[in-house]
LOVEXRO-835908 format. One record per residue (C-alpha): residue in one letter; residue number from 1; x, y, z; chain. Coordinates in nm, 2 decimals, decimal comma, padded with zeros to 4 digits, always signed. Example, Ala and Ser with C-alpha at 12.3 -4.5 7.8 and 13.67 -1.06 7.14 Angstrom:
BEGIN
[pt 'A'; 1; [+01,23; -00,45; +00,78]; 'A']
[pt 'S'; 2; [+01,37; -00,11; +00,71]; 'A']
END
This chain:
BEGIN
[pt 'X'; 1; [-01,77; +00,59; +01,85]; 'A']
[pt 'X'; 2; [-01,43; +00,44; +01,71]; 'A']
[pt 'X'; 3; [-01,45; +00,09; +01,60]; 'A']
[pt 'X'; 4; [-01,15; -00,14; +01,57]; 'A']
[pt 'X'; 5; [-01,14; -00,13; +01,19]; 'A']
[pt 'X'; 6; [-01,33; -00,15; +00,87]; 'A']
[pt 'X'; 7; [-01,40; -00,52; +00,93]; 'A']
[pt 'X'; 8; [-01,60; -00,45; +01,24]; 'A']
[pt 'X'; 9; [-01,78; -00,17; +01,07]; 'A']
[pt 'X'; 10; [-01,88; -00,40; +00,79]; 'A']
[pt 'X'; 11; [-02,00; -00,66; +01,03]; 'A']
[pt 'X'; 12; [-02,22; -00,40; +01,21]; 'A']
[pt 'X'; 13; [-02,37; -00,26; +00,87]; 'A']
[pt 'X'; 14; [-02,44; -00,62; +00,76]; 'A']
[pt 'X'; 15; [-02,61; -00,69; +01,09]; 'A']
[pt 'X'; 16; [-02,81; -00,37; +01,08]; 'A']
[pt 'X'; 17; [-02,92; -00,42; +00,72]; 'A']
[pt 'X'; 18; [-02,95; -00,81; +00,65]; 'A']
[pt 'X'; 19; [-02,86; -00,88; +00,28]; 'A']
[pt 'X'; 20; [-02,64; -00,58; +00,24]; 'A']
[pt 'X'; 21; [-02,32; -00,67; +00,06]; 'A']
[pt 'X'; 22; [-02,02; -00,45; +00,08]; 'A']
[pt 'X'; 23; [-01,69; -00,44; -00,08]; 'A']
[pt 'X'; 24; [-01,39; -00,36; +00,13]; 'A']
[pt 'X'; 25; [-01,14; -00,10; +00,00]; 'A']
[pt 'X'; 26; [-00,86; -00,04; +00,24]; 'A']
[pt 'X'; 27; [-01,03; +00,18; +00,52]; 'A']
[pt 'X'; 28; [-01,38; +00,19; +00,38]; 'A']
[pt 'X'; 29; [-01,64; -00,03; +00,22]; 'A']
[pt 'X'; 30; [-01,88; +00,05; -00,07]; 'A']
[pt 'X'; 31; [-02,20; -00,10; -00,19]; 'A']
[pt 'X'; 32; [-02,57; -00,02; -00,27]; 'A']
[pt 'X'; 33; [-02,76; +00,19; -00,03]; 'A']
[pt 'X'; 34; [-02,99; +00,00; +00,19]; 'A']
[pt 'X'; 35; [-03,19; +00,30; +00,30]; 'A']
[pt 'X'; 36; [-03,30; +00,53; +00,01]; 'A']
[pt 'X'; 37; [-03,28; +00,31; -00,29]; 'A']
[pt 'X'; 38; [-03,12; +00,61; -00,50]; 'A']
[pt 'X'; 39; [-02,76; +00,49; -00,47]; 'A']
[pt 'X'; 40; [-02,55; +00,37; -00,74]; 'A']
[pt 'X'; 41; [-02,37; +00,05; -00,72]; 'A']
[pt 'X'; 42; [-02,10; +00,17; -00,48]; 'A']
[pt 'X'; 43; [-02,26; +00,51; -00,37]; 'A']
[pt 'X'; 44; [-02,30; +00,39; -00,01]; 'A']
[pt 'X'; 45; [-01,98; +00,41; +00,19]; 'A']
[pt 'X'; 46; [-01,91; +00,27; +00,54]; 'A']
[pt 'X'; 47; [-01,60; +00,41; +00,72]; 'A']
[pt 'X'; 48; [-01,38; +00,23; +00,97]; 'A']
[pt 'X'; 49; [-01,49; +00,46; +01,25]; 'A']
[pt 'X'; 50; [-01,85; +00,34; +01,21]; 'A']
[pt 'X'; 51; [-01,99; +00,63; +01,01]; 'A']
[pt 'X'; 52; [-02,17; +00,59; +00,68]; 'A']
[pt 'X'; 53; [-02,25; +00,81; +00,38]; 'A']
[pt 'X'; 54; [-02,48; +00,78; +00,08]; 'A']
[pt 'X'; 55; [-02,37; +01,03; -00,18]; 'A']
[pt 'X'; 56; [-02,69; +01,00; -00,41]; 'A']
[pt 'X'; 57; [-02,93; +01,02; -00,12]; 'A']
[pt 'X'; 58; [-02,72; +01,28; +00,06]; 'A']
[pt 'X'; 59; [-02,76; +01,13; +00,42]; 'A']
[pt 'X'; 60; [-02,51; +01,01; +00,68]; 'A']
[pt 'X'; 61; [-02,52; +00,85; +01,02]; 'A']
[pt 'X'; 62; [-02,35; +00,61; +01,26]; 'A']
[pt 'X'; 63; [-02,38; +00,23; +01,25]; 'A']
[pt 'X'; 64; [-02,42; +00,20; +01,62]; 'A']
[pt 'X'; 65; [-02,61; +00,52; +01,69]; 'A']
[pt 'X'; 66; [-02,84; +00,34; +01,93]; 'A']
[pt 'X'; 67; [-02,55; +00,19; +02,14]; 'A']
[pt 'X'; 68; [-02,31; +00,34; +02,39]; 'A']
[pt 'X'; 69; [-01,99; +00,17; +02,28]; 'A']
[pt 'X'; 70; [-01,80; +00,29; +02,58]; 'A']
[pt 'X'; 71; [-02,03; +00,09; +02,81]; 'A']
[pt 'X'; 72; [-01,95; -00,23; +02,64]; 'A']
[pt 'X'; 73; [-01,78; -00,47; +02,87]; 'A']
[pt 'X'; 74; [-01,44; -00,63; +02,79]; 'A']
[pt 'X'; 75; [-01,61; -00,96; +02,71]; 'A']
[pt 'X'; 76; [-01,85; -00,79; +02,47]; 'A']
[pt 'X'; 77; [-01,58; -00,61; +02,31]; 'A']
[pt 'X'; 78; [-01,38; -00,93; +02,26]; 'A']
[pt 'X'; 79; [-01,69; -01,11; +02,11]; 'A']
[pt 'X'; 80; [-01,74; -00,82; +01,87]; 'A']
[pt 'X'; 81; [-01,38; -00,85; +01,76]; 'A']
[pt 'X'; 82; [-01,41; -01,23; +01,71]; 'A']
[pt 'X'; 83; [-01,73; -01,17; +01,50]; 'A']
[pt 'X'; 84; [-01,54; -00,91; +01,29]; 'A']
[pt 'X'; 85; [-01,24; -01,14; +01,24]; 'A']
[pt 'X'; 86; [-01,48; -01,42; +01,14]; 'A']
[pt 'X'; 87; [-01,66; -01,21; +00,89]; 'A']
[pt 'X'; 88; [-01,33; -01,08; +00,74]; 'A']
[pt 'X'; 89; [-01,21; -01,45; +00,71]; 'A']
[pt 'X'; 90; [-01,54; -01,55; +00,55]; 'A']
[pt 'X'; 91; [-01,52; -01,28; +00,29]; 'A']
[pt 'X'; 92; [-01,16; -01,38; +00,21]; 'A']
[pt 'X'; 93; [-01,25; -01,74; +00,16]; 'A']
[pt 'X'; 94; [-01,55; -01,66; -00,06]; 'A']
[pt 'X'; 95; [-01,33; -01,43; -00,28]; 'A']
[pt 'X'; 96; [-01,07; -01,70; -00,32]; 'A']
[pt 'X'; 97; [-01,33; -01,96; -00,41]; 'A']
[pt 'X'; 98; [-01,49; -01,72; -00,66]; 'A']
[pt 'X'; 99; [-01,15; -01,63; -00,81]; 'A']
[pt 'X'; 100; [-01,04; -02,00; -00,83]; 'A']
[pt 'X'; 101; [-01,37; -02,09; -01,02]; 'A']
[pt 'X'; 102; [-01,31; -01,81; -01,27]; 'A']
[pt 'X'; 103; [-00,94; -01,90; -01,31]; 'A']
[pt 'X'; 104; [-01,04; -02,26; -01,39]; 'A']
[pt 'X'; 105; [-01,28; -02,14; -01,66]; 'A']
[pt 'X'; 106; [-01,01; -01,91; -01,80]; 'A']
[pt 'X'; 107; [-00,75; -02,18; -01,82]; 'A']
[pt 'X'; 108; [-00,98; -02,39; -02,02]; 'A']
[pt 'X'; 109; [-01,06; -02,11; -02,28]; 'A']
[pt 'X'; 110; [-00,91; -02,12; -02,62]; 'A']
[pt 'X'; 111; [-01,04; -01,78; -02,71]; 'A']
[pt 'X'; 112; [-00,68; -01,64; -02,74]; 'A']
[pt 'X'; 113; [-00,62; -01,89; -03,02]; 'A']
[pt 'X'; 114; [-00,92; -01,77; -03,20]; 'A']
[pt 'X'; 115; [-00,83; -01,40; -03,17]; 'A']
[pt 'X'; 116; [-00,47; -01,47; -03,28]; 'A']
[pt 'X'; 117; [-00,62; -01,63; -03,59]; 'A']
[pt 'X'; 118; [-00,77; -01,29; -03,67]; 'A']
[pt 'X'; 119; [-00,44; -01,10; -03,62]; 'A']
[pt 'X'; 120; [-00,39; -01,06; -03,99]; 'A']
[pt 'X'; 121; [-00,68; -00,81; -03,99]; 'A']
[pt 'X'; 122; [-00,49; -00,57; -03,76]; 'A']
[pt 'X'; 123; [-00,12; -00,63; -03,82]; 'A']
[pt 'X'; 124; [-00,07; -00,25; -03,89]; 'A']
[pt 'X'; 125; [-00,19; -00,16; -03,53]; 'A']
[pt 'X'; 126; [+00,06; -00,41; -03,37]; 'A']
[pt 'X'; 127; [+00,34; -00,29; -03,59]; 'A']
[pt 'X'; 128; [+00,25; +00,07; -03,53]; 'A']
[pt 'X'; 129; [+00,29; -00,01; -03,15]; 'A']
[pt 'X'; 130; [+00,66; -00,11; -03,22]; 'A']
[pt 'X'; 131; [+00,58; -00,49; -03,20]; 'A']
[pt 'X'; 132; [+00,73; -00,71; -03,47]; 'A']
[pt 'X'; 133; [+00,60; -01,01; -03,65]; 'A']
[pt 'X'; 134; [+00,81; -01,26; -03,42]; 'A']
[pt 'X'; 135; [+00,66; -01,10; -03,11]; 'A']
[pt 'X'; 136; [+00,31; -01,10; -03,25]; 'A']
[pt 'X'; 137; [+00,35; -01,48; -03,30]; 'A']
[pt 'X'; 138; [+00,53; -01,55; -02,97]; 'A']
[pt 'X'; 139; [+00,28; -01,36; -02,75]; 'A']
[pt 'X'; 140; [-00,02; -01,47; -02,96]; 'A']
[pt 'X'; 141; [-00,14; -01,12; -03,00]; 'A']
[pt 'X'; 142; [-00,48; -01,09; -03,17]; 'A']
[pt 'X'; 143; [-00,80; -00,92; -03,25]; 'A']
[pt 'X'; 144; [-01,16; -00,96; -03,10]; 'A']
[pt 'X'; 145; [-01,46; -00,82; -03,30]; 'A']
[pt 'X'; 146; [-01,66; -00,79; -02,99]; 'A']
[pt 'X'; 147; [-01,51; -00,76; -02,64]; 'A']
[pt 'X'; 148; [-01,70; -00,99; -02,41]; 'A']
[pt 'X'; 149; [-01,68; -00,75; -02,10]; 'A']
[pt 'X'; 150; [-01,74; -00,43; -02,28]; 'A']
[pt 'X'; 151; [-02,10; -00,31; -02,23]; 'A']
[pt 'X'; 152; [-02,09; -00,16; -02,57]; 'A']
[pt 'X'; 153; [-01,95; -00,47; -02,74]; 'A']
[pt 'X'; 154; [-01,68; -00,28; -02,90]; 'A']
[pt 'X'; 155; [-01,39; -00,45; -03,09]; 'A']
[pt 'X'; 156; [-01,05; -00,49; -02,93]; 'A']
[pt 'X'; 157; [-00,69; -00,58; -02,97]; 'A']
[pt 'X'; 158; [-00,60; -00,89; -02,75]; 'A']
[pt 'X'; 159; [-00,30; -00,98; -02,53]; 'A']
[pt 'X'; 160; [-00,30; -01,32; -02,36]; 'A']
[pt 'X'; 161; [-00,15; -01,33; -02,02]; 'A']
[pt 'X'; 162; [+00,01; -01,67; -01,93]; 'A']
[pt 'X'; 163; [+00,17; -01,80; -01,60]; 'A']
[pt 'X'; 164; [+00,55; -01,81; -01,55]; 'A']
[pt 'X'; 165; [+00,57; -02,15; -01,72]; 'A']
[pt 'X'; 166; [+00,39; -02,00; -02,04]; 'A']
[pt 'X'; 167; [+00,15; -02,30; -02,02]; 'A']
[pt 'X'; 168; [-00,16; -02,18; -01,84]; 'A']
[pt 'X'; 169; [-00,38; -01,90; -01,96]; 'A']
[pt 'X'; 170; [-00,46; -01,65; -01,68]; 'A']
[pt 'X'; 171; [-00,64; -01,38; -01,86]; 'A']
[pt 'X'; 172; [-00,68; -01,19; -02,19]; 'A']
[pt 'X'; 173; [-00,63; -00,82; -02,19]; 'A']
[pt 'X'; 174; [-00,87; -00,63; -02,43]; 'A']
[pt 'X'; 175; [-00,74; -00,30; -02,57]; 'A']
[pt 'X'; 176; [-01,06; -00,14; -02,69]; 'A']
[pt 'X'; 177; [-01,03; +00,00; -03,05]; 'A']
[pt 'X'; 178; [-01,05; +00,38; -03,05]; 'A']
[pt 'X'; 179; [-01,08; +00,41; -02,67]; 'A']
[pt 'X'; 180; [-00,85; +00,65; -02,46]; 'A']
[pt 'X'; 181; [-00,76; +00,73; -02,11]; 'A']
[pt 'X'; 182; [-00,91; +00,51; -01,84]; 'A']
[pt 'X'; 183; [-01,16; +00,35; -02,08]; 'A']
[pt 'X'; 184; [-00,89; +00,16; -02,28]; 'A']
[pt 'X'; 185; [-00,87; -00,19; -02,12]; 'A']
[pt 'X'; 186; [-01,11; -00,47; -02,04]; 'A']
[pt 'X'; 187; [-01,04; -00,81; -01,89]; 'A']
[pt 'X'; 188; [-01,17; -01,11; -02,07]; 'A']
[pt 'X'; 189; [-01,34; -01,23; -01,75]; 'A']
[pt 'X'; 190; [-01,40; -01,04; -01,44]; 'A']
[pt 'X'; 191; [-01,28; -01,14; -01,10]; 'A']
[pt 'X'; 192; [-00,94; -01,28; -01,21]; 'A']
[pt 'X'; 193; [-00,73; -01,03; -01,01]; 'A']
[pt 'X'; 194; [-00,39; -00,89; -01,09]; 'A']
[pt 'X'; 195; [-00,11; -01,07; -01,27]; 'A']
[pt 'X'; 196; [+00,24; -01,01; -01,36]; 'A']
[pt 'X'; 197; [+00,30; -01,01; -01,74]; 'A']
[pt 'X'; 198; [+00,61; -01,18; -01,87]; 'A']
[pt 'X'; 199; [+00,66; -01,33; -01,53]; 'A']
[pt 'X'; 200; [+00,88; -01,60; -01,70]; 'A']
[pt 'X'; 201; [+01,17; -01,36; -01,72]; 'A']
[pt 'X'; 202; [+01,18; -01,36; -01,34]; 'A']
[pt 'X'; 203; [+01,27; -01,73; -01,34]; 'A']
[pt 'X'; 204; [+01,52; -01,70; -01,63]; 'A']
[pt 'X'; 205; [+01,71; -01,36; -01,58]; 'A']
[pt 'X'; 206; [+01,88; -01,20; -01,28]; 'A']
[pt 'X'; 207; [+01,83; -00,84; -01,42]; 'A']
[pt 'X'; 208; [+01,48; -00,73; -01,53]; 'A']
[pt 'X'; 209; [+01,29; -00,40; -01,60]; 'A']
[pt 'X'; 210; [+00,95; -00,34; -01,45]; 'A']
[pt 'X'; 211; [+00,71; -00,12; -01,64]; 'A']
[pt 'X'; 212; [+00,34; -00,04; -01,67]; 'A']
[pt 'X'; 213; [+00,15; -00,24; -01,93]; 'A']
[pt 'X'; 214; [+00,19; -00,54; -02,15]; 'A']
[pt 'X'; 215; [+00,27; -00,35; -02,47]; 'A']
[pt 'X'; 216; [+00,57; -00,18; -02,31]; 'A']
[pt 'X'; 217; [+00,69; -00,52; -02,17]; 'A']
[pt 'X'; 218; [+00,68; -00,67; -02,52]; 'A']
[pt 'X'; 219; [+00,84; -00,38; -02,70]; 'A']
[pt 'X'; 220; [+01,13; -00,35; -02,44]; 'A']
[pt 'X'; 221; [+01,18; -00,73; -02,41]; 'A']
[pt 'X'; 222; [+01,22; -00,74; -02,79]; 'A']
[pt 'X'; 223; [+01,44; -00,43; -02,81]; 'A']
[pt 'X'; 224; [+01,63; -00,38; -02,49]; 'A']
[pt 'X'; 225; [+01,62; -00,64; -02,21]; 'A']
[pt 'X'; 226; [+01,39; -00,88; -02,02]; 'A']
[pt 'X'; 227; [+01,09; -00,66; -01,91]; 'A']
[pt 'X'; 228; [+00,78; -00,76; -01,69]; 'A']
[pt 'X'; 229; [+00,46; -00,55; -01,70]; 'A']
[pt 'X'; 230; [+00,20; -00,46; -01,43]; 'A']
[pt 'X'; 231; [-00,15; -00,33; -01,48]; 'A']
[pt 'X'; 232; [-00,13; +00,03; -01,37]; 'A']
[pt 'X'; 233; [+00,11; +00,21; -01,15]; 'A']
[pt 'X'; 234; [-00,03; +00,04; -00,84]; 'A']
[pt 'X'; 235; [-00,06; -00,29; -00,99]; 'A']
[pt 'X'; 236; [+00,23; -00,46; -00,82]; 'A']
[pt 'X'; 237; [+00,17; -00,73; -00,56]; 'A']
[pt 'X'; 238; [+00,45; -00,79; -00,30]; 'A']
[pt 'X'; 239; [+00,34; -01,15; -00,27]; 'A']
[pt 'X'; 240; [+00,49; -01,21; -00,62]; 'A']
[pt 'X'; 241; [+00,84; -01,15; -00,48]; 'A']
[pt 'X'; 242; [+00,91; -01,50; -00,35]; 'A']
[pt 'X'; 243; [+00,83; -01,64; -00,70]; 'A']
[pt 'X'; 244; [+01,07; -01,42; -00,88]; 'A']
[pt 'X'; 245; [+01,36; -01,66; -00,81]; 'A']
[pt 'X'; 246; [+01,62; -01,55; -01,05]; 'A']
[pt 'X'; 247; [+01,61; -01,18; -01,01]; 'A']
[pt 'X'; 248; [+01,89; -01,00; -00,82]; 'A']
[pt 'X'; 249; [+01,87; -00,66; -00,99]; 'A']
[pt 'X'; 250; [+01,54; -00,48; -01,07]; 'A']
[pt 'X'; 251; [+01,48; -00,15; -01,24]; 'A']
[pt 'X'; 252; [+01,15; +00,01; -01,17]; 'A']
[pt 'X'; 253; [+01,05; +00,22; -01,47]; 'A']
[pt 'X'; 254; [+00,71; +00,35; -01,44]; 'A']
[pt 'X'; 255; [+00,57; +00,62; -01,67]; 'A']
[pt 'X'; 256; [+00,73; +00,96; -01,61]; 'A']
[pt 'X'; 257; [+00,40; +01,12; -01,47]; 'A']
[pt 'X'; 258; [+00,41; +00,86; -01,18]; 'A']
[pt 'X'; 259; [+00,78; +00,87; -01,09]; 'A']
[pt 'X'; 260; [+00,71; +00,93; -00,73]; 'A']
[pt 'X'; 261; [+00,48; +00,62; -00,72]; 'A']
[pt 'X'; 262; [+00,78; +00,43; -00,88]; 'A']
[pt 'X'; 263; [+01,01; +00,56; -00,60]; 'A']
[pt 'X'; 264; [+00,76; +00,43; -00,33]; 'A']
[pt 'X'; 265; [+00,73; +00,09; -00,50]; 'A']
[pt 'X'; 266; [+01,11; +00,06; -00,52]; 'A']
[pt 'X'; 267; [+01,13; +00,13; -00,14]; 'A']
[pt 'X'; 268; [+00,87; -00,13; -00,06]; 'A']
[pt 'X'; 269; [+01,04; -00,39; -00,29]; 'A']
[pt 'X'; 270; [+01,38; -00,31; -00,13]; 'A']
[pt 'X'; 271; [+01,24; -00,34; +00,21]; 'A']
[pt 'X'; 272; [+01,10; -00,68; +00,13]; 'A']
[pt 'X'; 273; [+01,41; -00,79; -00,06]; 'A']
[pt 'X'; 274; [+01,71; -00,61; +00,10]; 'A']
[pt 'X'; 275; [+01,98; -00,81; -00,09]; 'A']
[pt 'X'; 276; [+01,83; -00,70; -00,42]; 'A']
[pt 'X'; 277; [+01,99; -00,41; -00,63]; 'A']
[pt 'X'; 278; [+01,67; -00,20; -00,68]; 'A']
[pt 'X'; 279; [+01,69; +00,11; -00,90]; 'A']
[pt 'X'; 280; [+01,42; +00,35; -01,00]; 'A']
[pt 'X'; 281; [+01,43; +00,50; -01,35]; 'A']
[pt 'X'; 282; [+01,32; +00,85; -01,44]; 'A']
[pt 'X'; 283; [+01,22; +00,83; -01,81]; 'A']
[pt 'X'; 284; [+01,17; +01,14; -02,03]; 'A']
[pt 'X'; 285; [+00,87; +00,97; -02,20]; 'A']
[pt 'X'; 286; [+00,67; +00,64; -02,18]; 'A']
[pt 'X'; 287; [+00,95; +00,39; -02,21]; 'A']
[pt 'X'; 288; [+00,82; +00,21; -02,52]; 'A']
[pt 'X'; 289; [+00,76; +00,55; -02,70]; 'A']
[pt 'X'; 290; [+01,11; +00,63; -02,63]; 'A']
[pt 'X'; 291; [+01,20; +00,36; -02,88]; 'A']
[pt 'X'; 292; [+00,90; +00,39; -03,12]; 'A']
[pt 'X'; 293; [+00,88; +00,77; -03,14]; 'A']
[pt 'X'; 294; [+01,21; +00,91; -03,01]; 'A']
[pt 'X'; 295; [+01,41; +00,65; -03,18]; 'A']
[pt 'X'; 296; [+01,63; +00,58; -02,88]; 'A']
[pt 'X'; 297; [+01,83; +00,26; -02,96]; 'A']
[pt 'X'; 298; [+01,92; -00,01; -02,70]; 'A']
[pt 'X'; 299; [+02,25; +00,14; -02,62]; 'A']
[pt 'X'; 300; [+02,10; +00,48; -02,54]; 'A']
[pt 'X'; 301; [+01,82; +00,33; -02,34]; 'A']
[pt 'X'; 302; [+02,08; +00,15; -02,13]; 'A']
[pt 'X'; 303; [+02,24; +00,48; -02,05]; 'A']
[pt 'X'; 304; [+01,90; +00,60; -01,91]; 'A']
[pt 'X'; 305; [+01,90; +00,29; -01,69]; 'A']
[pt 'X'; 306; [+02,25; +00,36; -01,56]; 'A']
[pt 'X'; 307; [+02,13; +00,69; -01,43]; 'A']
[pt 'X'; 308; [+01,85; +00,52; -01,22]; 'A']
[pt 'X'; 309; [+01,83; +00,61; -00,85]; 'A']
[pt 'X'; 310; [+01,96; +00,34; -00,63]; 'A']
[pt 'X'; 311; [+01,73; +00,26; -00,35]; 'A']
[pt 'X'; 312; [+01,91; +00,22; -00,01]; 'A']
END
């Protein structure tokens, strides 16, 4: 029953249930259930071995249960592989086209200017996060009275994300007022993908620090050294590396609770850039809070960096 991969499994599912749309996530794909109608948005799961599962409907099965795969001829197997590859390529093209459309809309937006104009209403918040007036102005930090992608329409603090030339707007991060945990952040528009915050530093400095989040990147850049930010511990894209033209020494400084994730990221970066000096830092607290709460100064912070693990 084993298929050649998730793309072939998706192809079989979409052939069996015309109109079904699945989102591929590594070795499985999710979508609405085409059988019971009870499923949530992504409660129907297709696996790369050809099995499927509907969690809300509590039923399972096999996509090709009416076929004996072992009896397929080599030519039939080859055609099935071609169909799966074509389906995969089609999804990639559609995703790229959709992302390009949203990006073009985002680049034309001037909402970040409007939000920055309201920053006077929430200066205390930004100051409390360790961000000074110069950085508030430089990064065009702001306030939105109703986040456009929050279902509840809650207010948010806003951080624009620009490209490495600091001329094109890629996104605006909304930090929902009063929200905690995984509910804190929203994008200004959906479908924009991941971006590297403060990417300009990678064109201007040979030594940079990589952390989680835009606020950390701002605080550490103003207090210690050029710092780039990713959205979450797994938010780094290796495809960014060729564009980080000035970098020769990179510190990976994720939050202390995901130190092992930082080690794994450092190893992947070192493998892709063997000539770089890659070091992984074990912080005692979130790196910005070491400055804002523990009162660690720049010299002491540098000592933490000097103890970083060198990736071989």
